GUDRENMAR-66581 format. One record per residue: y, x, z of N, C-alpha, C in turn. Coordinates in steps of 0.05 Angstrom, whole numbers, plus 5000, padded with zeros to 4 digits. Atoms other than C-alpha are relative to their C-alpha. Last residue first. Example, Ala and Ser with C-alpha at 12.3 -4.5 7.8 and 13.67 -1.06 7.14 Angstrom:
<recs>
497649844999497952735143502249855014 497650185000491052465156502450185000 
</recs>
This chain:
<recs>
498549894976912038854582499849845022 499749695001907038844523501850075023 498349845007905338104531499650294999 500749905024899637594533503050144993 497649855017899537524606499950084974 498850325001892737174620502850074982 499250025026888837864617501349744990 502149995015885237814685500049984962 500250255006890937684725497849934974 503150075000892738214763498949794998 501350255014900138414743496950045007 502950045005902638904790499149764995 501250215001909838944790497749994984 501450105021913639614807498549735010 497750165015919639894847497849834985 497950124984915840494874501449794982 499850375005909740844851501949855014 499349965017910141664866500949714983 497750034994907041604930502550074981 498550185019900841294901503050055012 499549975033896741844923501949834983 498149865000897641684995500850134971 501049724999895241084988502050265007 498849964976898740355000498850315010 497749965002897940274926501350045021 499049775024890740424926503450075009 500249654983889839994987500450194981 498349934972892739424953500050235015 497349985009888739464890501750105015 500149695011882539434929503050144988 500049864977884638784963499750314995 496250044995886538444895499750245020 498149845014879338664877502550025005 500849695002875338444933502050154981 497849914985879237734928499550385010 501149924974875137644867501950085019 499649714984879237424804498050045024 498449954986876236764763500550285013 500450084976872036844703503250045018 501550224999872936914630498549985025 502349924982876337584632498049835001 502549845020880437324570497850145021 499449774987883436724622497650244987 497649765005885636164581500150265017 499449925026878735894578502650124991 502349835006877735884652500050104971 498749774988883435514669499050234986 497249905013881334944623501450245010 501349885026874334954658501950084973 501149675004877634954720498950014976 498349834995881634344706499150284998 499049965030875833994677502650185005 502149895014872234064746501450074969 500249724998878133844785498450184985 501849894973877933204751501150295003 502249855005883833014704497950035027 502250145001889532554716497650064985 501050025024894633084700497849804994 498250055013898333004764499350014967 498350224987892632974804501449944983 501450285005889033454770500749755005 500250025035894333964769498149754995 497850105003894533824851500850024968 500850304993887033934858503349874992 501350155014887934604821500149675006 498549975018893034864867498449814973 497350184998889234684924501350014978 502050254999882635084897501549715004 500950135028887235604878499049775005 497050055006890135644952499149924970 499750274990882135614979503149954985 499750134970880736214942500449795004 501550194986878036464877500350015030 501849964984883436784845498849855011 502150164984887336584784498450105018 500450265022893537034772497749895020 503050075010895637494824500949824986 500050265009902637884828497049964990 502750145008902638484872499749724990 501150344999909738714890496850044980 501150045028911739494909499449685005 500150305000915639824958499049884976 500350165028914240634964499949655018 500350184984917041075032499649804968 503750084998915541755020499849735008 501450034975922741865039497849974998 499049734990925642044972498650065025 502549805009921541374950500750255006 501449914966926640984996497850204986 497949814975933340764953497650145023 500149795013929140524887502150185019 502149775000925540074924500850274990 500649834967931839704955498050114986 498249835003934239464877499350185033 498849795024928339184849501550185011 501849794998925638934918500950184976 499649794974931638494916498450195003 497049885012930438204841500850185031 500849715022922338134864503150094993 501049804984924737674927499650224982 497349954989929337194880498550215018 498449945020923637104834502150215016 501649775008919036924889501450194986 500049814969923236374918499050234994 497949894991924536104842500450235030 498849845017917836124820502850075007 501349735017915135864871501750174988 498949944980919335204881499250325011 497549925002918135114812501250105027 499249824974911135134817502650104999 500050074978909634564767500450115027 498550234991912434924709500049865024 502450175006908335574717502049785005 499850144982913136224706498549664989 500750225018910436744672500049775014 499749875027912537414701499449794987 497749885004913737134768501050174973 497950135007909036664762502750094994 499849965030903837144763501849834988 502050185007905037094846500450134964 498050255013908037414904498649884976 501250175015904337924953501649734988 500250245000909238444971498149794982 500750215018906839084995500649795004 498950244999910839655036498749804968 500850015020908240375041500349675007 499650304987911740805096498949854967 502350115009911841515108499949685001 500449985022917241965125497049954986 502849804997917241885202499850084970 499849814979925041685203497150164996 498149845016924341305126500050225025 502049975023918240815162501750294987 502349824992922440745221499250164988 498249695000928340555171498250165023 499149765016924040065139501650255011 501249625002920939745194500850134984 500449904968925939105222498750274990 497149934987929339025143498950115034 499249615004922439075117502350025013 502149704993920438485158500650204997 499849974968926738035149497750225013 497049754998926538175074500250045023 499849795000919237825074501850195004 502349864985921137255108499850314996 499049904981926937145068498950095018 497849925009923636994999501450195027 500849825016917236685007502150234989 502949825002917036365066499750294984 500849854977924336175077497750185005 499049725001925536135006499850155030 500849855021920235605004501750274996 502049994993922935165064499150264980 498849764974930235245045496950015006 498349705014927834934971500250175028 503149925019922934365004501250314988 502250004974929234175055497850154985 499149704987933734164997498650095018 497150024980929633584972500650365004 499849784976924233734913503049925013 500950074973922333104873500150125022 499050194998926133254805499449855031 497249874981922833944812502349735006 497250105013916433594794502350135021 498050205002910933894841502049994973 499850025032906834424867501049694996 501750195016907134614943501849954969 499350275003910335254966498349804986 497950105017906235824970500649755004 500450195020903136165026501749884992 500350304996905436755053498949824984 501750255024904537465041500349765019 498850324994907938075066499149844986 501750165016903238745069501049695006 499950225002906539235111499049854977 500550205021904039945124500649725002 500149785030906440525167498749774976 502150135021907440185234501750074972 500249885025909640645288499149884982 497149945007911540315353500050194976 499749774980903839965359503250114992 500649735013904039305328500550305019 503149884994902938675371499550334989 500449944971910838675384496950014999 498649704992911738655305499450005031 501749775020907238035300500450225004 501750044982910937605363497450224982 499949784971917037815338497450005008 499149765012915637515268499650195023 502749895012912736925295500350304991 502649964978918336755336497950154996 499249674987923636915279497650035030 498650064987919336355236501050325016 497850075014916236485171501849995022 497749835007910536865206502949954979 498550145033908036245238501750205000 496750065003904336535296499149894971 499650275016896836685319502649964995 497750134984896937475328499749704991 499050245006890837925321502049775011 497850304983889638505335500749824978 499250285017884039005295501549855024 499450164986882439785312501149794988 497750014996877740085263501549855021 499349914969871640315261502649975006 498949675001868639915207500750095020 500249895019863839345191501150224999 502849955011863138965248499650144974 500949854979870839005266496850075000 499049715006872638785198498650125023 501149845031867738165207501450254995 502949885002870238075273498250054981 499549694987877338075257497350065010 499949765017876037575199500750225018 502849995019871837065247501050244984 502649924986877137025297497850184981 499349734987883336945256497350185013 500449775024880136455216500350245014 502749955007879236085287499050174979 501849784989885836195307497049975000 502650094994889435895243498250225025 499650164982896736125236497549895018 500550335015895936725211500649875024 499750264991897137495234500449764980 500750235014892738055230501349805008 498750254988894738765257500649734980 498850225008890439285224500749795022 499950184982887939995234502049785001 497050084996887540345168499249785033 500149974975880540705161503449935011 499249785005879940585085501550195028 502249865021875140025094501450335000 501449914977880939765147497650114990 498149744982885739805089498050095023 500349755016880039445044502050255013 502449945003879238845093499850314989 501349924973886138725109497550144998 498449774998887638675037499650055028 501449745010882238185028501450254998 502149894990884637815083498950214981 499349864979891437655051497550165013 499349745009887837504984500950175028 499349985020884236925016500750274992 500950185026884436825091500350144973 503350034985885937165161497749864979 502749905005891237555135497750024999 501150155021897237125117497950205002 498450284998902437725140496949854986 500350135025898038435141500849715008 499550224993901138935189499049834976 498150205017898739635178500049705010 500650274989896540245225502449804979 497250095008895441005197499349605015 498749944973888341295228502649845001 501650084982886141375156501950075030 498150194978891741345106497949965026 497149874987890141905056501249845021 496750135006887041485005501450185018 499150054967880141945009502549884989 497249864992876841824939501049935026 
</recs>
């Protein structure tokens, strides 16, 4: 299927590793030129070279912290005048007992996982509306649907973003601009490994035992592959997905045991 987005431009936040990288790669495979922003210079270089060697798209990289106003300005300056696709993504805040969190911890979580996406959307949305095409995808977490006790910072910040998107996303589809969220479960990424290490420390178990326990809870019997996530993201950004907005796409191997 031709997704109808060849030649368009996309900005992928935290796009050098993990799920962000998977989104950048899948979009590039559909012919989308990508601007990838992340903090690590080496990872950016490796990712951009991989995409260039496997596709014919233009790849631009920005080494910056997207959660800062300076980082957002650098990322947007690297984009052409017409940005068609925005993938909001940022590393999740640390796990832990909420009793140990300070106000500064909450402020950092809100800045990274709620306020930064909103600021980027505010900057690009009107241009998308004017040009009658736009796809915005926010990478949040399965914890929005089923909160995880040790991820209180993430639960709160990402749920706040979800509520904001629920209202905004109904104001844009008549202009062929859609806004959706993808809620990942357990995927084979560095982020998941870090969370399992935190869970192991808190529960006085080995990482291997934590991994086995998590696998038992996944009906699919395995962790997700980033490529699967990226392909879902690419479809949501496609021309064919113009009738989909304001939805939370849960991709967790069947863990969430509910009808809604």
